[in-house]
C-alpha positions in Angstrom: 51.0 42.6 108.5 50.2 39.2 107.0 47.1 37.8 107.6 46.7 34.4 109.0 46.0 31.6 106.9 45.7 29.1 109.4 42.3 27.0 109.0 42.6 26.0 112.8 43.0 29.8 114.0 39.3 29.8 115.5 40.7 26.9 117.6 43.1 28.6 119.5 41.2 29.6 122.4 39.3 28.0 124.8 36.1 29.3 123.9 36.1 28.7 120.2 37.4 25.5 120.5 34.8 24.3 123.1 32.1 25.8 120.7 33.8 23.8 117.9 33.4 20.8 120.0 30.0 21.1 120.8 29.3 21.6 117.2 31.0 18.8 116.1 29.2 16.6 118.5 25.5 17.9 117.6 26.5 17.4 114.2 27.6 13.7 114.6 24.3 12.9 116.5 21.8 14.6 114.2 24.0 12.7 111.3 22.7 9.4 113.5 19.2 10.9 113.8 18.9 11.4 110.0 20.3 7.6 109.4 17.4 6.7 111.7 14.8 8.2 109.3 14.2 11.7 111.4 13.6 15.1 109.4 16.2 17.2 109.8 14.1 20.3 110.3 12.2 18.6 113.1 15.4 17.7 114.9 16.9 21.5 114.3 13.7 23.0 115.5 13.8 20.9 118.5 17.2 21.6 119.5 16.6 25.2 119.3 13.7 25.3 121.3 15.7 23.2 123.9 18.9 26.0 123.6 21.3 23.1 122.6 22.3 25.0 119.7 22.2 28.4 118.3 20.8 29.9 115.0 24.1 30.8 113.5 24.8 26.6 113.2 21.5 25.9 111.3 23.4 26.8 107.9 26.4 24.6 108.5 24.4 21.7 109.7 22.2 21.9 106.5 25.4 22.0 104.5 27.6 19.5 106.1 24.6 16.8 106.6 22.0 17.0 103.7 24.7 18.3 101.0 27.8 16.5 101.9 27.3 13.7 103.7 23.6 12.4 102.7 23.7 13.7 99.3 20.3 15.6 99.3 18.9 17.2 96.0 18.9 20.8 96.5 16.7 23.3 94.5 16.2 27.0 94.8 13.6 29.7 93.7 12.7 33.2 94.0 9.0 33.4 94.8 6.9 34.8 91.9 4.3 36.4 94.1 3.3 37.1 97.7 1.4 34.4 99.2 -0.3 34.1 102.6 -2.3 30.6 101.7 -0.1 28.0 102.8 -1.6 25.3 104.6 -2.4 23.3 101.7 1.1 22.5 100.9 1.4 20.6 104.1 -2.0 18.7 102.8 0.0 18.1 99.1 3.2 16.9 100.2 2.4 14.7 103.6 1.5 11.6 100.8 5.1 11.8 99.3 6.4 9.1 100.7 9.2 8.9 98.2 11.4 11.4 99.4 12.5 13.4 103.0 12.1 17.0 102.5 13.3 20.2 104.3 12.6 23.6 103.3 15.2 26.3 104.0 13.5 30.0 104.4 15.6 33.3 105.0 12.8 34.8 106.8 13.1 38.8 106.6 12.9 39.0 110.6 13.0 35.4 112.4 16.6 35.0 110.6 16.8 31.0 108.9 13.8 28.4 109.3 13.9 25.0 108.5 10.9 23.6 107.6 9.5 20.0 107.2 6.7 20.8 104.8 4.8 17.3 105.6 4.9 18.2 109.5 1.4 20.0 110.5 2.8 21.9 113.3 5.2 23.8 110.8 2.5 25.2 109.1 2.4 28.0 111.4 6.4 28.8 110.8 5.7 30.8 107.5 2.5 33.3 107.4 3.4 34.5 104.3 6.2 34.7 101.7 6.8 37.7 99.6 7.6 38.2 96.1 11.6 37.6 95.2 12.1 36.2 98.5 14.1 32.9 98.2 13.5 29.4 99.1 15.8 26.4 99.0 14.3 22.9 98.8 15.9 19.6 99.8 15.0 16.2 98.6 16.6 12.7 99.8 16.1 9.7 101.0 17.9 9.3 104.7 21.0 8.5 102.8 19.7 5.8 100.8 19.5 5.9 96.9 16.8 7.7 95.1 15.6 8.7 91.8 17.3 12.0 90.8 15.0 12.6 88.3 12.1 12.2 90.4 13.9 14.1 92.8 13.8 17.2 90.7 10.6 17.0 89.5 9.2 16.7 93.3 11.7 19.8 93.9 9.9 21.7 91.3 6.5 21.1 92.1 6.9 22.1 95.9 8.5 25.2 95.3 5.8 25.8 92.8 3.5 25.2 95.3 5.2 27.9 97.7 4.7 30.1 94.7 1.2 29.6 94.4 1.0 27.4 91.4 -0.9 24.2 91.8 0.5 20.8 92.1 0.6 18.4 89.4 0.1 14.6 90.3 2.7 12.6 90.3 2.0 8.9 91.6 5.7 8.0 91.6 6.4 10.4 94.9 3.5 8.3 97.1 5.6 5.1 97.0 8.7 5.4 99.3 10.1 4.5 102.5 10.1 8.3 103.7 6.6 8.4 105.2 6.2 11.0 107.7 6.9 10.5 111.3 5.6 12.7 113.6 8.8 14.0 116.1 9.3 12.1 119.2 7.0 13.1 122.0 4.0 15.1 121.7 5.4 18.3 122.8 8.1 18.7 120.4 5.3 18.8 117.8 3.2 21.2 120.0 6.0 23.5 120.5 6.3 24.4 116.8 2.8 25.7 116.7 2.0 29.3 117.0 2.6 30.4 121.1 -0.6 30.9 122.9 -2.8 30.3 119.9 -5.8 30.1 122.5 -5.3 33.5 123.3 -4.6 34.7 119.9 -7.3 37.2 118.6 -9.8 35.7 116.2 -9.9 38.9 114.5 -8.3 39.9 111.0 -5.4 37.9 109.3 -3.2 39.2 106.7 -5.6 38.7 103.9 -8.6 39.5 105.8 -10.9 42.5 105.3 -10.0 44.1 108.2 -13.5 44.0 110.3 -13.2 43.9 114.1 -16.2 43.4 116.3 -17.5 46.6 117.7 -17.1 46.8 121.5 -16.5 49.9 123.8 -13.7 52.1 124.1 -11.0 50.6 126.3 -10.1 52.8 128.9 -6.4 53.7 129.4 -5.2 54.3 133.3 -3.9 57.5 134.0 -1.0 56.1 135.9 2.1 55.6 134.2 5.2 53.9 134.8 8.3 56.2 135.6 11.0 55.6 133.0 14.0 57.4 131.1 13.5 59.9 128.0 15.2 57.0 126.1 12.5 54.9 126.4 10.1 56.9 124.7 12.7 57.7 121.5 12.9 55.6 118.2 14.1 52.2 118.8 16.2 50.3 116.5 14.5 47.4 114.8 16.2 44.6 116.8 16.2 41.1 115.2 14.4 38.2 117.3 16.3 35.9 119.3 17.4 32.5 118.4 14.5 30.0 118.6 11.9 33.0 118.6 8.6 32.2 116.7 6.3 34.8 115.4 2.8 34.8 115.3 0.4 35.1 112.1 -0.2 38.7 111.4 -3.3 40.3 112.4 -4.8 43.3 110.9 -6.0 46.6 112.4 -8.6 48.4 110.8 -8.3 52.3 110.6 -11.5 53.7 111.8 -10.2 57.5 111.9 -10.3 59.4 108.8 -6.4 59.5 108.5 -3.8 57.6 110.4 -2.4 60.9 111.4 0.2 62.1 113.8 -1.8 61.6 116.4 -2.8 58.0 115.7 1.4 57.3 115.5 2.2 58.6 119.0 -0.6 56.3 120.2 0.9 53.2 118.6 4.4 54.3 119.6 3.0 54.3 123.4 1.1 51.2 123.0 4.1 49.0 121.5 6.5 50.6 124.2 4.1 49.9 127.2 4.0 46.2 125.5 7.7 45.7 125.3 8.4 47.5 128.7 6.3 44.4 130.1 7.4 42.1 127.8 10.8 42.8 127.0 11.6 39.3 125.2 9.0 40.3 122.9 8.9 42.3 119.5 6.4 44.1 117.7 6.5 43.6 114.3 4.3 46.4 112.3 3.7 45.8 108.5 1.8 48.0 105.7 0.8 46.9 102.2 3.2 43.8 102.9 6.0 45.8 103.9 8.0 46.1 107.3 7.8 49.6 108.8 10.5 50.2 111.0 9.5 53.7 111.8 6.2 54.0 112.6 6.1 57.9 111.5 6.3 56.8 107.9 2.8 55.4 108.3 1.8 59.2 108.5 4.6 60.5 106.4 3.3 58.4 103.1 0.1 59.9 103.7 -1.6 56.9 102.3 -3.2 55.3 105.6 -6.7 56.2 105.4 -9.8 55.3 106.7 -10.5 51.7 105.9 -6.9 50.6 105.1 -5.3 47.7 107.4 -2.5 47.8 109.3 -0.7 44.5 109.9 1.5 43.5 113.2 2.9 40.5 114.3 4.4 39.4 118.1 7.8 37.4 117.9 9.6 36.0 120.8 9.5 32.9 122.8 6.7 33.3 125.5 4.3 35.0 123.5 1.0 36.6 125.5 -1.3 39.4 125.9 -1.5 39.5 121.8 -5.1 40.0 121.9 -5.4 42.9 124.8 -2.5 44.1 122.1 -4.9 44.4 119.4 -7.7 45.9 121.3 -5.1 48.9 122.2 -3.9 49.2 118.6 -7.5 49.2 117.2 -8.6 51.9 120.0 -5.2 53.9 118.9 -6.3 53.7 114.8 -9.5 55.1 115.9 -10.6 58.5 116.6 -10.4 57.4 120.8 -6.6 57.4 120.2 -6.0 60.5 122.2 -6.4 58.5 125.5 -3.1 57.0 125.1 -1.8 60.6 125.0 -2.4 61.5 128.5 0.2 61.5 131.5 3.9 62.6 131.6 5.7 62.6 128.1 8.7 61.1 129.4 6.3 57.8 130.8 5.6 54.8 129.4 1.8 53.6 130.0 0.8 50.8 132.5 -1.4 49.0 129.9 -0.2 45.3 130.3 
């Protein structure tokens, strides 16, 4: 059988034809917005929030608009180390008026992210970058002519900033027509911040010591919601949906002498209860900078002992109950984990 080589084959059905038309219209609209001085990352994130485009359209938009049409300078780098202190980057580049800047980051859990490093609301979009992960920087001037040599210096500087290096002063970057403009409307700016930041726990972040305020043990309800046996089975790591946001990583201090099998089962039941109540949210668990897909690995490693910190984050669109989740996980990592093992084996605790 001879494979078809017709480049218009995808237009042969109504669904794909309409999807192509929508994508072309969106591309034309984005081109006009960039020409008027709007940052592509700001525009794309707003459209994703509105669900007017899909996540898989981001890379084609970037390639078509920034590379082909507006001829932005592009540079890429694999990170030299793991870094979680990123807020200073926005303070450094916000005055770089010589260039419009877009950072592309293929997040291991959220997928492709486009970031405007000048936008303070985008700081929370990247909580940390691990060693060897790839960043791509695009620098241009909304279609106007620019100094390519200066763009190369600026791209190297900003990628080094994301690698943890200090920026060199380049006075030429301070002058130009690309001063930062907040996205149209306050809602567009606020929507990029970590969801429910007011409800987020003030406890440990990824880099913190793991100390939490002492408090009483959380009482676990005896009643459980009926559920199928499959609800308690290990679940595959489903990726967040397009347009999802992710909270910063919060730390849970292990206060038991060892994070053993009982603690693991308690955590599994807590997370099952959370995701049953909030099916559109995902709980992502990390230890020592590595994503833990199977919680049983925390026990099998035999490394998670008293005083260790296990991190977690929540991803989704309408994030809530993060503080309560952290309290339950803290109890599940303590000697009081048995409270979560009560009730029918094949049931889901009514915790949230």
